[in-house]
N, C-alpha and C positions, 0 to 999 in steps of 0.2 A: 504494500500500500504506500509506504513511504517513498519507494523508488518511483512509483507511478506519479505521485504528487511532484516529486523533483523533476521528472520528465515533462509533466504538464507545465510547470513553472518555467522551465528552460525553453519550452516551445513558445510560450506566450512572450517571453522576453526576446526571443529571436524573431518572432513574426510581427510584433507590435510596431517597431520602427519602420519596417517595410510597408506595413499597411498605413501607418500615419503619414508617411511621406507621399502618399497619393494625393494629399491635400496641399494647396499652396495659396498664398495671398499675394497680390501685386498692387503697387501704387505707382502712378506716373503722372507726368505733366508735360504739356507741349501746346503748340498753336492749334486752336479750334477754328476752322474755316467754315463759315456759314454758307449754305446754298441760297438760291433765290426763293423768296416767298411769293412775290407778286410782280407781274409785268403790266405796265400801263402804256398803251400806244396812243399817241396824240397826233392830230393832223395840224400842220403848220403852213400857213399861206406864204408864198413867195412871189417874186415878180413874174415868174414863168408858170405858176400854178400852185400846187400843194405838194408837200412832202410829209412823211411820217417820221416820228421819232419815238423811241421806246425807252422808258425809264424802268429800272429794276430795283425792287426793294429787297434788301438783304441785311446783313449786320457786319460790323467790322470784325476783323480777325483779332482774337484775344486768347491769352493762355487759358487752358482748361485743365481740370483735375480729373483723374480716372482712378478707380479702385475696383478690385474684383476678387472673388473667391473661386478657385478652380478645383475640380475633382477629376483625377485621371482614372481611366478604366483600361488598365493594361499599358502597353508600350506606345500605342499609337493614337488612341482616342481619349478625349476628355470633354468636359462641359464646364462652362463658366457662368456665373451670375455677376454681372458687372454694372457699374454706374459711372456716369461722367457728368461733370458740372461746368458751366461757364456762363459769363454775363458780359454783354457787350452793347455798345450803342448801335442803334439801327443805322443803316447806310443806304443811300439812294445812288445807284450807278447809272450813268448816261450811256449813249451809244458808243463812246470811245473807250469805255471800261473804267474811266476815272470816277471816283465816288466822293460823296460828301456825307459826313456823319450828321445824324439828326440829334442835336443836343437835347431836344425835348423828349426823346424817347429811348428807352433801353429794352433789351429783351434778354431774359435768362432762359437756359434750357437745361433740364435734367433728363438724361437719357439712360434708360434701363434696358439691358439686353441679356439674352440667354443664348449665347452661341455654342455650337458644337465645334470642338477643336480636332484638327488632324495634325499630329506631329509627324514631320517628314523625315526626321532622322534622330539618332541618339548621339550622346557625347557631350563635350563641354560647350560646343556651339550648336544650338538647336533651332531649327526653323519650324514654323507652324502656320497653318491656314485656319480661318474660322468663319462661320456664318450662322445666322439664326434670327429669330424675331427680336424686335425692339419696340420700345414705347417711349415717346418723348413728351415731357411736360414743358410747354412753352409759357413763360411768365412775362406778360407785357406790362411795361411800366411807362405810361404816358404822363408827361408833365406839362401838357399844353401844346398849342399848335407850333409846328416847325416850319411852316411855309413851304412844304415840299409837295403838297397834293396827295400825301399818303396819311390819312388819319390813323391813329394808333389805338389798338385795343388795350383795355386794362383788365388784368386778372390772369388766370391760368387756364390753358386749354391743352388737353391731352390728345396726342395723335399717334396712331399705330403705324408700324412700318417694319423694316428689316435692315440688317447690317451685315457687312462682310469685311474681311480684312486679313492681315497677316502680320507676322513679326519674327524677330530673331532674339534669342536669349543666350547670353554667355554665362555659364555656371562656373564660378571659380571655386565652389565647394559643393557638397551634396545638398546643402540647404539654401545657399545664397546665390543669386544671379542678377545680372543687369539685363534689362529687356527693352527693346525698341519695337514699337508697333505703329501701324497706320490702319485706321478703320474708316469705312464709308457707310453712313447711316442715311436711309431715305425714308421720309415720312410724308404724310399729307401736310399741306400748308396750314400753319396755325391761323392764318388770316382768312376771313370770309369776304366775299364780294361786297356785301353791304358795309363792311368796314371802310371800304375805299370810296365807293360811289353808289348812290341810290340806283342808277340806271345800269351799272356794270358795263357800259359801253366802252369798248377798247381796253377792258381790264380782264385779266385772267389770273387765277391763282396757280402756283407752280409747286410741284413736290420738291421741297428743299433736299439737296444732297450735301449733308454736313460731313466734312472730313476732319478727323482728329488724329494728329501725329503726336505720340508720347514717347518719352524715355523715362524709365523708372527702375524700381527694384522688385524682385520676387523672392519670397521666402517659403520654403517647404517645411511642413511640420507633420 
């Protein structure tokens, strides 16, 4: 009986670290590039007739924070529950790509995702791909008119979507690593047509394609 208990205790001690290291947490930060929310096309009269111009409502690029919890299933597959946060002034871009920030309005976004991971190799330098569903909470903060022709909403609106991305991690020990990632999240626009104009003439909402590039740390436990 005593030998059996000793064997069971030794087995638990041997297998627990291997099982525990199937879990890891990661944190990172880097530029968050907002996609387009709304496009507004207007006709402008000229000496020879009329021409059209398109203004695009987006947000300025700002640093974002990302954190996640990962569970590995074997050598190649894993799943994550992750969240990202950022806050930026809204920006209107003209035909030439140049933009101006709307001082009167900011937008924050909290993105929650549950991607499936595919680990492409093993070793100290590891590459991975990931994709899965995502849900973004857009928080509009309007502080008055900005003179841009784009009225701003106030409050929080949730939008469903999907994300995909990839990354590389350098593990300098069994538990600690440095990780770089780039993700692309697409959701429905947080804006509605009635937010911009009552008639919706020349206006369309666009599914924003938000790109987040991060560098951070990962810890296995």
